[in-house]
LOMINU-113467 format. One record per residue: x, y, z of N, C-alpha, C in turn; chain. Coordinates in steps of 0.001 Angstrom, whole numbers. Example, Ala and Ser with C-alpha at 12.3 -4.5 7.8 and 13.67 -1.06 7.14 Angstrom:
BEGIN
lumgu nxx: 13190, nyy: -5690, nzz: 7800, caxx: 12300, cayy: -4500, cazz: 7800, cxx: 13200, cyy: -3300, czz: 7800, chain: A
lumgu nxx: 12850, nyy: -2250, nzz: 7080, caxx: 13670, cayy: -1060, cazz: 7140, cxx: 12900, cyy: 30, czz: 7870, chain: A
//
This chain:
BEGIN
lumgu nxx: 186515, nyy: 8805, nzz: 43790, caxx: 185424, cayy: 8470, cazz: 45275, cxx: 184092, cyy: 9572, czz: 44920, chain: A
lumgu nxx: 183019, nyy: 8758, nzz: 45208, caxx: 181833, cayy: 9373, cazz: 45544, cxx: 182308, cyy: 10324, czz: 46914, chain: A
lumgu nxx: 181593, nyy: 11909, nzz: 47328, caxx: 182299, cayy: 12421, cazz: 48483, cxx: 180759, cyy: 12007, czz: 49597, chain: A
lumgu nxx: 180890, nyy: 12176, nzz: 50580, caxx: 179938, cayy: 12026, cazz: 51696, cxx: 179684, cyy: 13231, czz: 51760, chain: A
lumgu nxx: 178295, nyy: 13399, nzz: 52003, caxx: 176860, cayy: 14408, cazz: 52127, cxx: 177059, cyy: 14959, czz: 53607, chain: A
lumgu nxx: 177284, nyy: 13968, nzz: 54028, caxx: 176745, cayy: 14406, cazz: 55786, cxx: 178710, cyy: 14885, czz: 55958, chain: A
lumgu nxx: 179595, nyy: 14819, nzz: 55480, caxx: 180686, cayy: 14985, cazz: 55943, cxx: 181185, cyy: 16296, czz: 55529, chain: A
lumgu nxx: 180306, nyy: 16436, nzz: 53948, caxx: 180995, cayy: 17675, cazz: 53423, cxx: 179502, cyy: 18903, czz: 53632, chain: A
lumgu nxx: 178010, nyy: 18681, nzz: 54337, caxx: 177253, cayy: 19669, cazz: 54058, cxx: 177297, cyy: 20098, czz: 55493, chain: A
lumgu nxx: 177439, nyy: 18479, nzz: 56264, caxx: 177172, cayy: 19090, cazz: 58171, cxx: 178834, cyy: 18473, czz: 58714, chain: A
lumgu nxx: 179758, nyy: 18552, nzz: 58373, caxx: 181107, cayy: 18339, cazz: 59055, cxx: 181344, cyy: 16782, czz: 60127, chain: A
lumgu nxx: 180388, nyy: 15741, nzz: 59720, caxx: 180014, cayy: 15106, cazz: 61054, cxx: 179536, cyy: 13953, czz: 59388, chain: A
lumgu nxx: 180746, nyy: 12724, nzz: 60183, caxx: 181036, cayy: 11721, cazz: 59398, cxx: 180012, cyy: 10362, czz: 59330, chain: A
lumgu nxx: 178965, nyy: 10161, nzz: 58138, caxx: 178235, cayy: 9374, cazz: 58351, cxx: 178858, cyy: 7562, czz: 58148, chain: A
lumgu nxx: 178000, nyy: 6461, nzz: 58806, caxx: 178073, cayy: 4934, cazz: 59316, cxx: 178478, cyy: 4932, czz: 58105, chain: A
lumgu nxx: 178683, nyy: 4891, nzz: 57060, caxx: 179297, cayy: 4190, cazz: 56108, cxx: 180012, cyy: 5285, czz: 55684, chain: A
lumgu nxx: 181029, nyy: 5748, nzz: 56249, caxx: 181947, cayy: 6586, cazz: 55666, cxx: 183663, cyy: 5953, czz: 55695, chain: A
lumgu nxx: 184679, nyy: 5379, nzz: 54547, caxx: 185411, cayy: 4291, cazz: 54657, cxx: 185197, cyy: 3168, czz: 53799, chain: A
lumgu nxx: 183472, nyy: 2599, nzz: 53724, caxx: 182954, cayy: 2070, cazz: 53108, cxx: 183907, cyy: 2047, czz: 51346, chain: A
lumgu nxx: 183592, nyy: 2895, nzz: 50470, caxx: 184039, cayy: 2853, cazz: 49231, cxx: 185935, cyy: 2379, czz: 49380, chain: A
lumgu nxx: 186538, nyy: 3598, nzz: 50310, caxx: 187993, cayy: 3047, cazz: 50360, cxx: 188034, cyy: 1945, czz: 51188, chain: A
lumgu nxx: 187156, nyy: 1366, nzz: 51276, caxx: 187588, cayy: -177, cazz: 52420, cxx: 187744, cyy: -1323, czz: 50950, chain: A
lumgu nxx: 186952, nyy: -1056, nzz: 49703, caxx: 186161, cayy: -1922, cazz: 49319, cxx: 187636, cyy: -1567, czz: 48061, chain: A
lumgu nxx: 187678, nyy: 125, nzz: 47683, caxx: 189174, cayy: -725, cazz: 47074, cxx: 190109, cyy: -1233, czz: 47486, chain: A
lumgu nxx: 190214, nyy: -788, nzz: 49190, caxx: 191873, cayy: -1081, cazz: 49461, cxx: 191442, cyy: -3208, czz: 48835, chain: A
lumgu nxx: 190287, nyy: -4003, nzz: 49796, caxx: 189920, cayy: -5133, cazz: 49331, cxx: 190584, cyy: -5479, czz: 46947, chain: A
lumgu nxx: 190406, nyy: -4905, nzz: 46080, caxx: 190394, cayy: -4990, cazz: 45281, cxx: 192046, cyy: -4712, czz: 44820, chain: A
lumgu nxx: 192662, nyy: -3997, nzz: 45692, caxx: 194518, cayy: -4153, cazz: 45480, cxx: 195346, cyy: -5058, czz: 45969, chain: A
lumgu nxx: 194492, nyy: -5881, nzz: 47195, caxx: 194454, cayy: -7266, cazz: 47907, cxx: 195201, cyy: -6378, czz: 49646, chain: A
lumgu nxx: 194701, nyy: -5649, nzz: 49846, caxx: 195477, cayy: -4667, cazz: 50933, cxx: 194088, cyy: -4501, czz: 51795, chain: A
lumgu nxx: 193961, nyy: -6625, nzz: 52807, caxx: 193154, cayy: -6301, cazz: 53028, cxx: 193594, cyy: -5852, czz: 55204, chain: A
lumgu nxx: 194306, nyy: -5801, nzz: 55651, caxx: 194506, cayy: -5112, cazz: 57177, cxx: 193929, cyy: -3688, czz: 56499, chain: A
lumgu nxx: 194605, nyy: -2418, nzz: 55683, caxx: 194313, cayy: -2017, cazz: 55443, cxx: 192766, cyy: -930, czz: 54955, chain: A
lumgu nxx: 191924, nyy: -2721, nzz: 54763, caxx: 190792, cayy: -2442, cazz: 54199, cxx: 189570, cyy: -2351, czz: 55851, chain: A
lumgu nxx: 190230, nyy: -3102, nzz: 56389, caxx: 190113, cayy: -3920, cazz: 57776, cxx: 189796, cyy: -2214, czz: 58569, chain: A
lumgu nxx: 191166, nyy: -1574, nzz: 58850, caxx: 191004, cayy: -628, cazz: 59800, cxx: 190417, cyy: 1287, czz: 59234, chain: A
lumgu nxx: 190910, nyy: 955, nzz: 57191, caxx: 189375, cayy: 1791, cazz: 56768, cxx: 188151, cyy: 1812, czz: 57067, chain: A
lumgu nxx: 187274, nyy: 550, nzz: 57358, caxx: 186249, cayy: 510, cazz: 57752, cxx: 185758, cyy: -955, czz: 58551, chain: A
lumgu nxx: 186091, nyy: -1000, nzz: 59573, caxx: 186086, cayy: -2802, cazz: 60546, cxx: 184761, cyy: -2908, czz: 60087, chain: A
lumgu nxx: 183840, nyy: -3112, nzz: 59656, caxx: 182362, cayy: -3313, cazz: 59373, cxx: 182172, cyy: -4197, czz: 57689, chain: A
lumgu nxx: 184045, nyy: -3778, nzz: 57190, caxx: 183227, cayy: -4199, cazz: 56211, cxx: 184119, cyy: -6376, czz: 55607, chain: A
lumgu nxx: 184326, nyy: -6984, nzz: 56930, caxx: 184629, cayy: -8300, cazz: 56837, cxx: 182930, cyy: -9016, czz: 57096, chain: A
lumgu nxx: 182574, nyy: -8341, nzz: 58166, caxx: 180855, cayy: -8727, cazz: 59078, cxx: 179893, cyy: -8641, czz: 57399, chain: A
lumgu nxx: 179959, nyy: -7695, nzz: 57269, caxx: 179153, cayy: -7384, cazz: 55431, cxx: 179596, cyy: -8040, czz: 54235, chain: A
lumgu nxx: 180877, nyy: -8257, nzz: 54381, caxx: 181114, cayy: -9030, cazz: 52986, cxx: 180326, cyy: -10492, czz: 53078, chain: A
lumgu nxx: 180266, nyy: -10955, nzz: 55141, caxx: 179723, cayy: -12669, cazz: 55099, cxx: 178359, cyy: -12599, czz: 54693, chain: A
lumgu nxx: 177703, nyy: -11429, nzz: 55656, caxx: 176097, cayy: -11402, cazz: 55538, cxx: 176188, cyy: -10873, czz: 53481, chain: A
lumgu nxx: 176415, nyy: -10825, nzz: 52975, caxx: 176118, cayy: -10424, cazz: 51677, cxx: 176184, cyy: -12084, czz: 50570, chain: A
lumgu nxx: 177177, nyy: -12359, nzz: 50981, caxx: 177852, cayy: -13655, cazz: 51284, cxx: 177013, cyy: -14461, czz: 51464, chain: A
lumgu nxx: 176645, nyy: -14949, nzz: 52287, caxx: 175485, cayy: -15762, cazz: 52865, cxx: 174359, cyy: -15481, czz: 52368, chain: A
lumgu nxx: 173211, nyy: -14393, nzz: 51638, caxx: 172210, cayy: -14148, cazz: 51122, cxx: 172287, cyy: -14066, czz: 49671, chain: A
lumgu nxx: 173666, nyy: -14393, nzz: 49630, caxx: 173496, cayy: -14414, cazz: 47919, cxx: 173604, cyy: -16290, czz: 47511, chain: A
lumgu nxx: 174332, nyy: -16776, nzz: 48221, caxx: 174305, cayy: -18062, cazz: 48451, cxx: 172956, cyy: -19166, czz: 49077, chain: A
lumgu nxx: 172414, nyy: -18518, nzz: 49919, caxx: 171158, cayy: -18510, cazz: 50628, cxx: 169717, cyy: -18938, czz: 49353, chain: A
lumgu nxx: 169822, nyy: -17001, nzz: 48440, caxx: 168769, cayy: -16988, cazz: 47480, cxx: 169242, cyy: -18254, czz: 46429, chain: A
lumgu nxx: 170618, nyy: -18782, nzz: 45605, caxx: 170199, cayy: -19974, cazz: 44895, cxx: 170331, cyy: -21290, czz: 45363, chain: A
lumgu nxx: 170456, nyy: -21428, nzz: 47068, caxx: 170946, cayy: -22623, cazz: 47123, cxx: 170211, cyy: -22792, czz: 48969, chain: A
lumgu nxx: 169302, nyy: -23793, nzz: 49208, caxx: 168392, cayy: -23025, cazz: 50817, cxx: 169324, cyy: -23244, czz: 51407, chain: A
lumgu nxx: 169587, nyy: -22627, nzz: 52654, caxx: 169883, cayy: -23296, cazz: 53437, cxx: 169142, cyy: -23647, czz: 55025, chain: A
lumgu nxx: 169652, nyy: -24471, nzz: 55331, caxx: 168795, cayy: -25339, cazz: 56587, cxx: 168480, cyy: -24251, czz: 57452, chain: A
lumgu nxx: 169191, nyy: -23669, nzz: 58378, caxx: 168978, cayy: -23324, cazz: 59275, cxx: 168888, cyy: -21712, czz: 58782, chain: A
lumgu nxx: 169141, nyy: -21219, nzz: 57632, caxx: 168874, cayy: -19839, cazz: 57340, cxx: 168281, cyy: -18771, czz: 57965, chain: A
lumgu nxx: 167051, nyy: -19340, nzz: 58439, caxx: 166419, cayy: -18934, cazz: 59591, cxx: 166982, cyy: -18036, czz: 60416, chain: A
lumgu nxx: 167929, nyy: -18633, nzz: 61149, caxx: 168300, cayy: -18092, cazz: 62647, cxx: 169877, cyy: -17988, czz: 61620, chain: A
lumgu nxx: 170278, nyy: -18208, nzz: 61362, caxx: 172193, cayy: -17472, cazz: 61001, cxx: 172366, cyy: -16308, czz: 60086, chain: A
lumgu nxx: 170830, nyy: -15539, nzz: 58535, caxx: 170565, cayy: -14616, cazz: 58825, cxx: 170946, cyy: -13618, czz: 60096, chain: A
lumgu nxx: 169351, nyy: -13178, nzz: 60932, caxx: 169477, cayy: -12264, cazz: 61959, cxx: 171075, cyy: -12506, czz: 62375, chain: A
lumgu nxx: 171414, nyy: -12942, nzz: 63098, caxx: 172797, cayy: -13181, cazz: 63917, cxx: 173590, cyy: -12944, czz: 63118, chain: A
lumgu nxx: 174011, nyy: -12708, nzz: 61511, caxx: 175271, cayy: -11993, cazz: 61126, cxx: 173885, cyy: -10932, czz: 60923, chain: A
lumgu nxx: 173461, nyy: -10439, nzz: 60587, caxx: 172924, cayy: -9187, cazz: 60460, cxx: 173596, cyy: -7978, czz: 61624, chain: A
lumgu nxx: 172779, nyy: -8763, nzz: 63402, caxx: 173039, cayy: -8238, cazz: 64147, cxx: 174396, cyy: -8302, czz: 64242, chain: A
lumgu nxx: 175521, nyy: -8771, nzz: 64064, caxx: 177128, cayy: -8225, cazz: 63847, cxx: 177889, cyy: -7670, czz: 62912, chain: A
lumgu nxx: 176505, nyy: -7731, nzz: 61908, caxx: 177348, cayy: -6352, cazz: 60552, cxx: 176789, cyy: -4989, czz: 61671, chain: A
lumgu nxx: 175552, nyy: -5124, nzz: 62109, caxx: 175092, cayy: -3800, cazz: 62453, cxx: 175788, cyy: -3195, czz: 63828, chain: A
lumgu nxx: 176059, nyy: -4964, nzz: 64890, caxx: 176726, cayy: -3530, cazz: 65709, cxx: 178170, cyy: -3313, czz: 65745, chain: A
lumgu nxx: 179024, nyy: -4266, nzz: 65024, caxx: 180329, cayy: -3196, cazz: 64050, cxx: 180442, cyy: -1972, czz: 63754, chain: A
lumgu nxx: 179038, nyy: -2006, nzz: 62911, caxx: 179167, cayy: -609, cazz: 62325, cxx: 179187, cyy: 280, czz: 63139, chain: A
lumgu nxx: 177982, nyy: -45, nzz: 64036, caxx: 177791, cayy: 1252, cazz: 65027, cxx: 179081, cyy: 1280, czz: 65901, chain: A
lumgu nxx: 179931, nyy: 146, nzz: 66801, caxx: 180870, cayy: 123, cazz: 67274, cxx: 182185, cyy: 854, czz: 66567, chain: A
lumgu nxx: 181832, nyy: 451, nzz: 65663, caxx: 183123, cayy: 1539, cazz: 65337, cxx: 183221, cyy: 2416, czz: 64991, chain: A
lumgu nxx: 181785, nyy: 3034, nzz: 64418, caxx: 181225, cayy: 4565, cazz: 64045, cxx: 181345, cyy: 5445, czz: 65413, chain: A
lumgu nxx: 180886, nyy: 4501, nzz: 66737, caxx: 181878, cayy: 5138, cazz: 68065, cxx: 182597, cyy: 5407, czz: 68648, chain: A
lumgu nxx: 183026, nyy: 4609, nzz: 68247, caxx: 185238, cayy: 4601, cazz: 68489, cxx: 185246, cyy: 5850, czz: 67780, chain: A
lumgu nxx: 185006, nyy: 6167, nzz: 66274, caxx: 185557, cayy: 7339, cazz: 65176, cxx: 185017, cyy: 8197, czz: 65700, chain: A
lumgu nxx: 184173, nyy: 8509, nzz: 66482, caxx: 183808, cayy: 9691, cazz: 66726, cxx: 183988, cyy: 10451, czz: 68715, chain: A
lumgu nxx: 184303, nyy: 9314, nzz: 68857, caxx: 185031, cayy: 9655, cazz: 70045, cxx: 186598, cyy: 9945, czz: 70095, chain: A
//
């Protein structure tokens, strides 16, 4: 795995710490462990999946759905980061 430069040089985890390990857990089929490693993995997958589907097939309310999914993903990232550093 690639080391986190933030953690390595500054001693502070970044908002993406745990993402690689969460993806590795998903590949192995360890879905609960992936969530506990990086809680934003599932909203992130949902957002990326929707963006890919919308790219190939135009979805009617995509202009509303994409910002909602993005806000949900970013909110989950911030919330899990704040909980992690507390």
